[in-house]
N, C-alpha and C positions, 0 to 999 in steps of 0.2 A: 489441364495442367495450367497452374498459374506461375506467371514470370516471377521467381523468388527474388531475383536481384532488384526488380522494380519495387517489389513488396518492402524489402530490406530498406532500400534507399528512402522510399516514401514514408515509412511507418517508424523507423527506429527512434527518431527524436521523440515521438509522442509515447511510444512504448517504454522509453526510458523514463519520461515524466511519470507515467504510471507507476513504474517501479519505485522511482525516488519518492513519490508521494505516499506509497506504502510503507516503504523502509526507513525513509528519512537518512539515508546513508548513501553517498554518492558511489562509493567504490562498490559497495553491495548492489546497489541498483544497476551499475555497469555490468556487473558479473550475472545478475539475473536477467538483465534484457539480452545478453549474449546467449545464456542457457535457453531462454524462450524462443529466440529465433532459430536456434539449434534444434530444438524440439520441433518447431513450426516446420523448418525444413525438412527434417525426416518424416513428418506426417503431411507433407504438402499434398500427397495424392489423396489422402482422407478428406481434404477440405471440401466442404459442400456449401456453395453459395447460398445459403440460407439467410445469412446476416452479411454484413460487409466484411471484407478482409481486415480492415482496421479493428473492427470489434473482435474478429477471431484472434488476432495478434494480441490485443489488450486482454482478452480473457485467459490466454496462456500465460502472460506476463503477471498478471494479477493472482493467478493460481500459484505460479513459482514464487512470487513475493511472499504470499501468505505461507507457503510451505518453508521458505527460507526463515521466516521470523520464527515459525515454531522450533526449527532447528536451532536457531540462534538462542532462543530461551531456553531449550535443553542443554547447550553448551554452558550458558551463563549459571544454570543451577548446579551443573558439575562443578564450575570454577568456585561458585559460593561455597559449596560443600567442601572444597579443598582449602578454602580460606584465601583465595586470591581475588580481589576485588579490583576490577578496572578503574582507573583515574576517571572522575566525573569531568565532562567538558565544561569549560568556562561559558558563563552566561552571556550572550550578545542581545541586548534588547531592541534592536532594529525591528521593523515590521516583518520582514521576511523569516527572521530566526523567531519571533514570537508566534507566527503561523506554524512554522515547524515544530516548535516546543508544544503548541496546543495540539496539534495533530498526534504527536508523540504520546500524548496522555490518553489517547483513545485506544481501544482495543484494535488489533489487526482488521478484524471484521468490519468494525464501524469505520476505521480509517479508510478502508479500501473503498466503501460506497461513497463517503464524503468526498475523496479524492476523484473518484471517477465521475461523479455527478457535478461538483462545484469546480475542479480544475480541468476536467476534460468534456464537460458539457453532456455526458451521456443522460438520457432519460431513465427514468425508474425501471421501465420495461426492459430497456437495453441492459442495464446493470443485473437485473434479475437473471436475464439470459446469460451473461458474462461469467456471473458468479454461482448460477445454478441454486438461486433461492427464490422464494415467491417475493412478487412485487412488493406486498404488504410488508414483507421484512425488510426490503430496501428502504421503504419509507419510514419505518420504524427506527432503523439504524441512523438514517440521515437525521431525522429529528432529534434523537437522543444524542448524536454525535455533537450536533451544533449545540444544543443545550448545554451539554458537559464543557464544550469549548468556550461557550459565553460565560459559564459560572466560573471556570479556571481564570478566564480573562479578568473578570470582575473581582475575583479573589486577589489576583496578582497586583491589581491596582490599590488594593488595600495592604500592599506590602509583602505578599507571599511570593516565593520564586514560581517559576514555570517549569521546573525540572519535570521530564517525563515520569509518569508513575510505572512502576514495574506490573507486568500482568500477573494474573493470579497463577499459582502453581498448577490448578487445576486445568487451566487451558484459557483459550480466548474469551473474553467476556461477551 
């Protein structure tokens, strides 16, 4: 049995950063992190030390964050159908905001691997295990994500804005 109090104290901040990196919304990231820790606590007896506790927690957080994005997209489609559009946020062009906006242009699946690799230092193999996808898929998504971010940044330098693009109605790209 793992000491869950220790797991929570040790891994909460990094779990929150994973959630924020995928969701790009601090309040939603907080909710997802809490929900993920609740799920982990309820399934703590099922934990098998194949990987690290940190990777186990991050896997739960990443899956919960992607699930929450899907739910949020569905809610947005309903609001759009009803004709209610939320107000677009104002653009702030400092470096952090630029990165957040560039990440926001990626699909949730692509954003998840970019965040896990570049912000949290996971290797491709570890990300594949966390997300349950082949390692080659991880490599492709990272390459594609960085290429998309680079192109969006170059375009923005030519005068276009960096508002996140909406995901397709079919699902995540």
